[in-house]
Kinemage of the C-alpha trace (Angstrom):
@kinemage 1
@onewidth
@group {chain A} dominant
@subgroup {mainchain}
@vectorlist {calphas} color= white
{ca unk a 1} P -17.464 24.974 -33.496
{ca unk a 2} L -15.469 27.367 -32.751
{ca unk a 3} L -14.459 28.148 -28.906
{ca unk a 4} L -13.048 31.283 -27.316
{ca unk a 5} L -11.426 30.877 -23.904
{ca unk a 6} L -10.387 34.385 -22.495
{ca unk a 7} L -8.449 35.698 -19.794
{ca unk a 8} L -7.666 32.334 -18.249
{ca unk a 9} L -4.520 30.534 -16.007
{ca unk a 10} L -3.119 27.538 -18.077
{ca unk a 11} L -1.174 25.047 -16.667
{ca unk a 12} L 1.156 22.448 -17.852
{ca unk a 13} L 3.690 20.107 -16.112
{ca unk a 14} L 6.338 22.476 -17.286
{ca unk a 15} L 4.546 26.119 -16.425
{ca unk a 16} L 2.030 28.488 -16.201
{ca unk a 17} L 0.528 31.396 -18.254
{ca unk a 18} L -1.510 33.950 -17.035
{ca unk a 19} L -4.444 35.680 -18.762
{ca unk a 20} L -3.963 33.784 -21.628
{ca unk a 21} L -6.848 33.220 -24.210
{ca unk a 22} L -6.878 30.322 -26.282
{ca unk a 23} L -9.022 29.837 -29.953
{ca unk a 24} L -10.173 26.248 -30.815
{ca unk a 25} L -11.205 25.886 -34.306
{ca unk a 26} L -12.576 22.289 -35.021
{ca unk a 27} L -10.861 19.729 -33.114
{ca unk a 28} L -7.936 21.720 -32.583
{ca unk a 29} L -6.478 24.398 -30.700
{ca unk a 30} L -5.500 27.386 -33.244
{ca unk a 31} L -4.202 30.047 -31.229
{ca unk a 32} L -2.748 30.538 -27.414
{ca unk a 33} L -1.454 33.727 -26.297
{ca unk a 34} L -2.267 37.139 -24.390
{ca unk a 35} L -4.508 39.952 -25.867
{ca unk a 36} L -6.244 37.788 -28.711
{ca unk a 37} L -9.060 39.244 -29.974
{ca unk a 38} L -11.346 36.494 -31.830
{ca unk a 39} L -15.079 36.122 -32.683
{ca unk a 40} L -16.058 32.551 -31.473
{ca unk a 41} L -19.694 30.148 -31.648
{ca unk a 42} L -18.840 30.133 -27.983
{ca unk a 43} L -17.085 32.326 -25.397
{ca unk a 44} L -15.851 31.368 -22.079
{ca unk a 45} L -14.996 33.667 -19.543
{ca unk a 46} L -11.916 32.100 -17.761
{ca unk a 47} L -11.344 35.162 -15.103
{ca unk a 48} L -10.327 33.129 -12.178
{ca unk a 49} L -10.388 29.422 -13.627
{ca unk a 50} L -7.812 27.360 -14.441
{ca unk a 51} L -7.097 25.352 -17.617
{ca unk a 52} L -5.327 22.156 -17.572
{ca unk a 53} L -4.646 19.603 -20.329
{ca unk a 54} L -7.388 16.837 -20.395
{ca unk a 55} L -6.851 14.452 -17.808
{ca unk a 56} L -6.333 10.585 -18.850
{ca unk a 57} L -7.148 8.257 -16.460
{ca unk a 58} L -4.738 5.331 -16.456
{ca unk a 59} L -7.277 2.698 -14.271
{ca unk a 60} L -10.931 2.417 -14.043
{ca unk a 61} L -13.832 0.025 -14.491
{ca unk a 62} L -16.872 0.888 -16.920
{ca unk a 63} L -18.288 -2.671 -16.201
{ca unk a 64} L -18.984 -2.900 -20.208
{ca unk a 65} L -19.754 -5.709 -21.305
{ca unk a 66} L -21.618 -7.471 -18.809
{ca unk a 67} L -21.846 -5.768 -15.584
{ca unk a 68} L -23.825 -2.945 -16.707
{ca unk a 69} L -26.184 -2.896 -13.675
{ca unk a 70} L -23.098 -1.449 -11.877
{ca unk a 71} L -21.814 1.492 -14.545
{ca unk a 72} L -21.616 1.161 -18.337
{ca unk a 73} L -19.644 2.634 -20.816
{ca unk a 74} L -21.923 5.801 -21.661
{ca unk a 75} L -22.759 6.529 -17.660
{ca unk a 76} L -18.762 5.835 -16.659
{ca unk a 77} L -17.659 8.091 -19.616
{ca unk a 78} L -20.057 11.082 -18.623
{ca unk a 79} L -19.009 10.631 -14.738
{ca unk a 80} L -15.362 11.074 -16.246
{ca unk a 81} L -16.302 14.115 -18.348
{ca unk a 82} L -17.803 15.630 -15.003
{ca unk a 83} L -14.710 14.626 -13.509
{ca unk a 84} L -12.344 16.530 -16.403
{ca unk a 85} L -11.462 13.210 -17.928
{ca unk a 86} L -11.201 13.136 -22.116
{ca unk a 87} L -9.737 9.798 -22.085
{ca unk a 88} L -10.102 6.589 -19.600
{ca unk a 89} L -7.979 3.512 -19.660
{ca unk a 90} L -11.288 0.592 -18.531
{ca unk a 91} L -9.752 -2.561 -16.805
{ca unk a 92} L -10.483 -5.809 -18.115
{ca unk a 93} L -12.558 -7.883 -15.570
{ca unk a 94} L -15.711 -7.604 -18.016
{ca unk a 95} L -17.989 -10.298 -18.381
{ca unk a 96} L -16.747 -11.508 -20.987
{ca unk a 97} L -13.209 -10.765 -19.740
{ca unk a 98} L -11.277 -8.184 -21.978
{ca unk a 99} L -9.013 -10.878 -23.299
{ca unk a 100} L -10.002 -10.966 -27.007
{ca unk a 101} L -9.957 -8.577 -30.032
{ca unk a 102} L -13.685 -8.923 -30.068
{ca unk a 103} L -14.428 -7.370 -26.658
{ca unk a 104} L -11.630 -4.666 -27.115
{ca unk a 105} L -12.892 -3.278 -30.465
{ca unk a 106} L -16.932 -3.414 -28.652
{ca unk a 107} L -15.458 -1.432 -26.110
{ca unk a 108} L -13.931 1.267 -28.678
{ca unk a 109} L -16.592 1.500 -30.939
{ca unk a 110} L -19.527 1.659 -28.268
{ca unk a 111} L -17.281 4.879 -26.457
{ca unk a 112} L -17.028 6.549 -29.804
{ca unk a 113} L -20.852 6.184 -30.860
{ca unk a 114} L -22.181 7.355 -27.580
{ca unk a 115} L -19.497 8.105 -25.081
{ca unk a 116} L -18.382 11.381 -23.453
{ca unk a 117} L -14.362 10.463 -23.397
{ca unk a 118} L -12.266 8.211 -25.659
{ca unk a 119} L -12.038 4.823 -23.875
{ca unk a 120} L -8.714 2.906 -24.122
{ca unk a 121} L -8.976 -0.582 -23.145
{ca unk a 122} L -6.594 -2.352 -21.075
{ca unk a 123} L -6.558 -6.160 -22.008
{ca unk a 124} L -5.896 -9.064 -20.015
{ca unk a 125} L -2.442 -10.651 -19.390
{ca unk a 126} L -3.928 -14.261 -19.479
{ca unk a 127} L -6.918 -15.330 -20.713
{ca unk a 128} L -9.626 -15.383 -18.615
{ca unk a 129} L -7.668 -13.765 -16.252
{ca unk a 130} L -7.135 -17.103 -14.789
{ca unk a 131} L -3.355 -16.961 -14.632
{ca unk a 132} L -2.227 -19.855 -16.656
{ca unk a 133} L -2.117 -18.961 -20.385
{ca unk a 134} L -1.122 -15.698 -21.788
{ca unk a 135} L -3.458 -13.886 -24.214
{ca unk a 136} L -2.545 -13.075 -27.765
{ca unk a 137} L -0.692 -9.755 -26.960
{ca unk a 138} L -0.051 -8.514 -30.649
{ca unk a 139} L -3.619 -9.402 -31.587
{ca unk a 140} L -4.892 -7.220 -28.576
{ca unk a 141} L -2.546 -4.234 -29.164
{ca unk a 142} L -3.662 -4.540 -33.274
{ca unk a 143} L -7.516 -4.181 -31.663
{ca unk a 144} L -6.635 -1.212 -29.927
{ca unk a 145} L -5.693 -2.078 -26.579
{ca unk a 146} L -3.508 0.169 -24.773
{ca unk a 147} L -1.773 -1.804 -21.628
{ca unk a 148} L -2.275 -5.456 -20.273
{ca unk a 149} L -3.547 -6.212 -16.411
{ca unk a 150} L -4.925 -9.024 -14.845
{ca unk a 151} L -6.093 -6.249 -12.263
{ca unk a 152} L -7.790 -7.765 -9.113
{ca unk a 153} L -6.331 -11.374 -10.120
{ca unk a 154} L -2.915 -10.683 -10.038
{ca unk a 155} L -0.527 -13.666 -11.713
{ca unk a 156} L 0.761 -15.537 -9.148
{ca unk a 157} L 2.936 -18.250 -10.972
{ca unk a 158} L 6.643 -16.790 -11.698
{ca unk a 159} L 6.956 -18.359 -14.814
{ca unk a 160} L 3.557 -16.828 -16.208
{ca unk a 161} L 4.747 -13.300 -14.998
{ca unk a 162} L 7.913 -13.668 -16.214
{ca unk a 163} L 6.760 -14.941 -20.088
{ca unk a 164} L 3.892 -11.809 -19.686
{ca unk a 165} L 7.536 -9.769 -19.320
{ca unk a 166} L 9.116 -11.230 -21.433
{ca unk a 167} L 6.286 -10.870 -24.390
{ca unk a 168} L 5.528 -6.984 -23.376
{ca unk a 169} L 9.369 -6.269 -23.894
{ca unk a 170} L 9.101 -7.708 -27.043
{ca unk a 171} L 6.314 -5.569 -28.335
{ca unk a 172} L 6.910 -2.641 -26.110
{ca unk a 173} L 3.511 -2.908 -24.313
{ca unk a 174} L 3.095 -1.953 -20.622
{ca unk a 175} L 1.971 -4.023 -17.859
{ca unk a 176} L 0.106 -2.911 -15.659
{ca unk a 177} L 0.484 -5.027 -12.102
{ca unk a 178} L -2.176 -5.132 -9.014
{ca unk a 179} L 0.282 -6.195 -6.496
{ca unk a 180} L -1.617 -8.822 -4.139
{ca unk a 181} L -0.587 -12.317 -2.732
{ca unk a 182} L -4.230 -13.311 -2.832
{ca unk a 183} L -3.163 -16.766 -1.381
{ca unk a 184} L -2.382 -15.089 1.782
{ca unk a 185} L -5.104 -12.764 1.861
{ca unk a 186} L -7.220 -15.348 3.570
{ca unk a 187} L -10.633 -13.747 4.828
{ca unk a 188} L -9.210 -10.287 5.270
{ca unk a 189} L -11.210 -7.067 3.645
{ca unk a 190} L -9.724 -3.984 5.233
{ca unk a 191} L -6.650 -2.924 6.649
{ca unk a 192} L -5.047 -5.475 8.946
{ca unk a 193} L -4.502 -2.877 11.986
{ca unk a 194} L -5.938 -1.417 15.279
{ca unk a 195} L -8.934 -0.200 13.334
{ca unk a 196} L -9.854 -3.331 12.194
{ca unk a 197} L -9.735 -5.208 15.341
{ca unk a 198} L -11.607 -2.254 16.723
{ca unk a 199} L -14.543 -3.243 14.236
{ca unk a 200} L -14.559 -6.785 14.519
{ca unk a 201} L -13.256 -7.157 10.879
{ca unk a 202} L -10.599 -9.442 9.354
{ca unk a 203} L -7.606 -7.468 8.143
{ca unk a 204} L -5.195 -7.454 5.043
{ca unk a 205} L -2.017 -6.866 6.279
{ca unk a 206} L 0.865 -4.590 4.292
{ca unk a 207} L 2.799 -7.447 3.174
{ca unk a 208} L 0.175 -8.637 0.895
{ca unk a 209} L 0.953 -5.817 -1.374
{ca unk a 210} L 4.739 -5.573 -0.471
{ca unk a 211} L 5.899 -8.735 -1.310
{ca unk a 212} L 4.467 -8.712 -4.487
{ca unk a 213} L 5.891 -5.877 -5.457
{ca unk a 214} L 9.181 -6.681 -4.677
{ca unk a 215} L 8.787 -9.944 -6.744
{ca unk a 216} L 8.021 -7.565 -9.962
{ca unk a 217} L 10.224 -5.119 -9.472
{ca unk a 218} L 13.200 -7.735 -8.693
{ca unk a 219} L 11.762 -9.292 -12.057
{ca unk a 220} L 11.669 -5.893 -14.166
{ca unk a 221} L 15.421 -5.363 -12.987
{ca unk a 222} L 16.476 -8.925 -14.452
{ca unk a 223} L 14.634 -8.565 -17.549
{ca unk a 224} L 14.877 -4.678 -18.176
{ca unk a 225} L 11.196 -4.509 -19.151
{ca unk a 226} L 9.110 -1.495 -17.780
{ca unk a 227} L 6.404 -2.129 -15.205
{ca unk a 228} L 3.442 0.363 -13.721
{ca unk a 229} L 2.413 -1.206 -10.693
{ca unk a 230} L -1.009 0.160 -9.847
{ca unk a 231} L -2.561 1.717 -6.638
{ca unk a 232} L 0.298 1.861 -4.539
{ca unk a 233} L -1.098 2.250 -1.177
{ca unk a 234} L 1.814 1.300 1.865
{ca unk a 235} L 4.790 2.964 3.181
{ca unk a 236} L 6.526 0.228 2.257
{ca unk a 237} L 5.215 0.056 -1.239
{ca unk a 238} L 6.363 3.555 -2.085
{ca unk a 239} L 10.126 3.020 -0.696
{ca unk a 240} L 10.263 -0.197 -2.737
{ca unk a 241} L 9.531 1.722 -5.992
{ca unk a 242} L 11.759 4.897 -5.025
{ca unk a 243} L 14.594 2.453 -4.040
{ca unk a 244} L 14.124 0.819 -7.619
{ca unk a 245} L 13.771 4.104 -9.480
{ca unk a 246} L 17.091 5.325 -7.853
{ca unk a 247} L 18.599 1.903 -8.968
{ca unk a 248} L 17.424 2.637 -12.665
{ca unk a 249} L 14.694 -0.047 -12.656
{ca unk a 250} L 12.118 0.717 -15.123
{ca unk a 251} L 9.571 0.855 -12.659
{ca unk a 252} L 6.627 3.668 -12.444
{ca unk a 253} L 3.261 3.531 -10.425
{ca unk a 254} L 0.317 5.258 -9.844
{ca unk a 255} L -1.977 6.007 -6.177
{ca unk a 256} L -5.623 6.762 -5.912
{ca unk a 257} L -6.935 9.745 -3.848
{ca unk a 258} L -8.443 7.960 -1.593
{ca unk a 259} L -4.700 6.730 -0.309
{ca unk a 260} L -3.670 10.393 0.282
{ca unk a 261} L -6.990 11.941 1.780
{ca unk a 262} L -8.571 9.448 4.203
{ca unk a 263} L -7.113 6.354 6.406
{ca unk a 264} L -8.611 2.938 8.095
{ca unk a 265} L -10.489 4.942 10.346
{ca unk a 266} L -13.156 5.369 7.797
{ca unk a 267} L -14.320 1.764 8.420
{ca unk a 268} L -14.680 1.658 12.011
{ca unk a 269} L -18.344 2.359 11.472
{ca unk a 270} L -18.539 -0.684 8.928
{ca unk a 271} L -19.483 1.305 5.772
{ca unk a 272} L -19.265 -0.809 2.807
{ca unk a 273} L -18.440 2.194 0.915
{ca unk a 274} L -14.752 2.622 2.399
{ca unk a 275} L -14.355 -1.221 1.199
{ca unk a 276} L -11.701 -1.065 -1.088
{ca unk a 277} L -8.746 -3.176 -2.313
{ca unk a 278} L -5.639 -2.636 -1.386
{ca unk a 279} L -7.334 -1.400 1.616
{ca unk a 280} L -7.522 2.179 3.103
{ca unk a 281} L -4.380 1.942 5.100
{ca unk a 282} L -3.104 4.050 8.581
{ca unk a 283} L -1.983 7.615 8.835
{ca unk a 284} L 1.939 6.647 8.454
{ca unk a 285} L 0.998 4.961 4.919
{ca unk a 286} L -1.052 8.150 4.131
{ca unk a 287} L 1.423 10.254 4.674
{ca unk a 288} L 3.811 8.166 2.738
{ca unk a 289} L 1.859 8.518 -0.272
{ca unk a 290} L 1.662 11.898 -0.223
{ca unk a 291} L 5.447 12.395 0.282
{ca unk a 292} L 6.027 9.899 -2.870
{ca unk a 293} L 3.691 12.038 -4.818
{ca unk a 294} L 5.492 15.442 -3.748
{ca unk a 295} L 9.184 13.747 -4.607
{ca unk a 296} L 7.851 12.000 -7.660
{ca unk a 297} L 8.286 8.395 -6.984
{ca unk a 298} L 4.773 8.203 -7.359
{ca unk a 299} L 4.052 9.273 -11.057
{ca unk a 300} L 0.146 9.056 -11.641
{ca unk a 301} L -3.010 9.983 -9.690
{ca unk a 302} L -5.343 7.325 -11.069
{ca unk a 303} L -8.833 6.972 -9.315
{ca unk a 304} L -9.721 3.123 -9.782
{ca unk a 305} L -12.981 4.162 -10.202
{ca unk a 306} L -14.921 1.095 -9.036
{ca unk a 307} L -18.990 1.469 -9.229
{ca unk a 308} L -21.341 -1.151 -7.651
{ca unk a 309} L -24.959 -1.110 -7.169
{ca unk a 310} L -26.483 0.199 -4.303
{ca unk a 311} L -28.087 -3.029 -3.655
{ca unk a 312} L -24.476 -4.588 -3.426
{ca unk a 313} L -22.519 -2.017 -1.368
{ca unk a 314} L -25.670 -2.336 1.212
{ca unk a 315} L -24.249 -5.443 2.402
{ca unk a 316} L -22.565 -5.722 5.593
{ca unk a 317} L -19.050 -4.993 4.998
{ca unk a 318} L -17.751 -8.288 4.941
{ca unk a 319} L -19.919 -9.628 2.184
{ca unk a 320} L -20.045 -6.615 -0.036
{ca unk a 321} L -17.973 -5.855 -2.967
{ca unk a 322} L -14.433 -4.059 -2.933
{ca unk a 323} L -14.407 -0.697 -4.468
{ca unk a 324} L -15.412 2.788 -4.468
{ca unk a 325} L -16.272 5.558 -7.652
{ca unk a 326} L -13.679 7.981 -8.146
{ca unk a 327} L -13.941 10.189 -11.082
{ca unk a 328} L -15.944 13.016 -9.897
{ca unk a 329} L -13.857 13.504 -6.880
{ca unk a 330} L -10.128 13.104 -7.842
{ca unk a 331} L -9.910 16.872 -8.553
{ca unk a 332} L -11.170 18.142 -5.401
{ca unk a 333} L -9.505 15.406 -3.080
{ca unk a 334} L -6.162 16.513 -4.804
{ca unk a 335} L -6.851 20.316 -4.631
{ca unk a 336} L -7.865 19.678 -0.926
{ca unk a 337} L -5.275 17.154 0.334
{ca unk a 338} L -2.131 18.136 -2.215
{ca unk a 339} L -2.740 21.114 -3.587
{ca unk a 340} L -4.019 23.546 -0.749
{ca unk a 341} L -1.760 22.232 1.939
{ca unk a 342} L 1.126 22.833 -0.458
{ca unk a 343} L 2.417 19.458 -1.157
{ca unk a 344} L 2.301 19.825 -4.998
{ca unk a 345} L 1.837 22.818 -7.198
{ca unk a 346} L -0.742 23.229 -10.164
{ca unk a 347} L 2.142 22.262 -12.631
{ca unk a 348} L 2.250 18.635 -10.750
{ca unk a 349} L -1.421 18.395 -10.929
{ca unk a 350} L -0.860 18.790 -14.633
{ca unk a 351} L 1.899 16.164 -14.444
{ca unk a 352} L -0.050 13.482 -12.445
{ca unk a 353} L -3.301 13.677 -14.118
{ca unk a 354} L -2.294 14.108 -17.683
{ca unk a 355} L 1.070 14.339 -18.819
{ca unk a 356} L 2.511 11.382 -17.523
{ca unk a 357} L -0.314 9.205 -18.277
{ca unk a 358} L -0.105 10.385 -21.494
{ca unk a 359} L 3.725 9.618 -21.508
{ca unk a 360} L 3.516 6.151 -19.906
{ca unk a 361} L 0.890 4.825 -22.371
{ca unk a 362} L 2.772 6.482 -25.583
{ca unk a 363} L -0.463 8.653 -26.426
{ca unk a 364} L 0.151 12.031 -27.941
{ca unk a 365} L -1.420 14.910 -25.451
{ca unk a 366} L -1.183 15.941 -22.281
{ca unk a 367} L -0.044 20.043 -23.042
{ca unk a 368} L -1.542 23.069 -23.977
{ca unk a 369} L -0.265 24.631 -27.022
{ca unk a 370} L -1.277 26.153 -30.639
{ca unk a 371} L -1.685 23.184 -33.254
{ca unk a 372} L -2.444 20.285 -30.381
{ca unk a 373} L -6.053 18.471 -30.200
{ca unk a 374} L -8.129 20.534 -27.853
{ca unk a 375} L -8.506 18.258 -24.980
{ca unk a 376} L -9.056 20.751 -21.939
{ca unk a 377} L -9.993 20.321 -18.805
{ca unk a 378} L -11.101 24.156 -17.034
{ca unk a 379} L -11.861 23.867 -13.191
{ca unk a 380} L -12.363 26.340 -10.333
{ca unk a 381} L -9.513 25.323 -7.771
{ca unk a 382} L -10.803 27.816 -5.213
{ca unk a 383} L -14.377 26.705 -5.332
{ca unk a 384} L -15.607 24.937 -1.863
{ca unk a 385} L -18.641 22.666 -2.329
{ca unk a 386} L -20.023 19.766 -0.053
{ca unk a 387} L -20.084 16.438 -2.175
{ca unk a 388} L -23.734 14.624 -2.271
{ca unk a 389} L -25.510 12.206 -4.305
{ca unk a 390} L -27.225 14.435 -6.524
{ca unk a 391} L -24.096 15.626 -7.937
{ca unk a 392} L -22.895 12.413 -9.148
{ca unk a 393} L -23.163 11.422 -12.783
{ca unk a 394} L -22.106 7.892 -12.403
{ca unk a 395} L -24.609 5.255 -12.407
{ca unk a 396} L -23.061 4.183 -9.010
{ca unk a 397} L -23.109 6.037 -5.770
{ca unk a 398} L -20.506 4.640 -3.440
{ca unk a 399} L -18.273 6.710 -2.378
{ca unk a 400} L -16.958 7.423 1.005
{ca unk a 401} L -16.348 11.323 0.272
{ca unk a 402} L -20.036 11.763 0.462
{ca unk a 403} L -21.023 14.393 2.832
{ca unk a 404} L -17.361 15.967 3.313
{ca unk a 405} L -16.724 19.099 2.318
{ca unk a 406} L -13.947 19.779 -0.813
{ca unk a 407} L -12.260 22.250 -2.523
{ca unk a 408} L -11.676 22.649 -6.451
{ca unk a 409} L -14.529 21.590 -9.166
{ca unk a 410} L -14.325 20.933 -12.673
{ca unk a 411} L -16.528 23.556 -14.619
{ca unk a 412} L -15.878 22.469 -18.328
{ca unk a 413} L -14.365 19.279 -20.127
{ca unk a 414} L -13.727 19.872 -23.683
{ca unk a 415} L -12.664 16.612 -25.617
{ca unk a 416} L -11.475 17.417 -29.381
{ca unk a 417} L -13.044 20.880 -29.554
{ca unk a 418} L -16.730 19.887 -28.192
{ca unk a 419} L -18.043 20.186 -24.704
{ca unk a 420} L -18.045 16.758 -23.106
{ca unk a 421} L -19.233 18.289 -19.747
{ca unk a 422} L -20.431 21.657 -19.430
{ca unk a 423} L -21.715 22.351 -15.691
{ca unk a 424} L -23.465 25.254 -16.265
{ca unk a 425} L -25.678 23.465 -18.953
{ca unk a 426} L -26.386 20.854 -16.265
């Protein structure tokens, strides 16, 4: 199939081209320039629209295998495509855990057969995510894993995380670290602050995240091994990463759209959809996260898309599971809370959602130019809308942003020259 995109604003991490035409033939961009005249099976009028390199999600949960009442590879990737993602990295807390080549291959093959985006499995650091014995890093990489994480069950024992770092360095593999001292979290479920006390909910202090962040940065510096810190949520963690980078430590990090968009005020009505881990923090943390994005301390925006059934999220906030969906609100929240206020520009969106994730994972892509794979996200960054359940492609609906007016919507997602999302068709 050939696709001709006419008169669009094309945005790469290193620049913007206005009134550009893009010709896609097969899986690749075959022409890109101004004033092209081509016949194609499908023509898109790009006037007023913006084209980004296809977004790559570094951190999400597809719940497949084993937890498919929450989400599965088909529904999850459909939601991802609706959010502009052409590829997603899924975390290993599945059932069984993604700690074997068999599970890695299952995920990849199911996505190839029936998914709407490429799925890149993140394998577990330790067997069963129990923090005791390393998985077969080499075998998992060979099967198709792109990184390693024990996600919500962070490795507590120093000797195990050190062994994992040494093994990752040998194999040039990326460790993605959820920073939380579980032994000290207790029964906390939201940020430990004034709003938690008003709502009568046990809190999680910032130090639970920051002490583990400091530990792993220290070890990364000593061993000279790259690490990637997941979902940074506190001002202290942002500053730890900033200082480490200034000192040459090979550390990168991500944050989620919810950490730069809302604060722990959202838990005052005890809405379980606002319960996430790490928790929503205070305004000073939100502003620090925004500054970290603006100055390059934070490398990537990653959703941590964490779907749960409505029944599970209908429980009291103390008993409901942590997590919120995020694929379909990532771009709107980025546009609304970062682009519109002038904190970042269009090229930063291309860097944070596409170019940098591709670089960190060592995967080709993340740019729009002639002769590259046609992975393209086409958006209207000016469109305003009220986010509601009827718009959600995910199997899950657990979002604290329902009912909010947002700005910026995905219109089309193209993966390897084929439409995986077309809002006009939907």
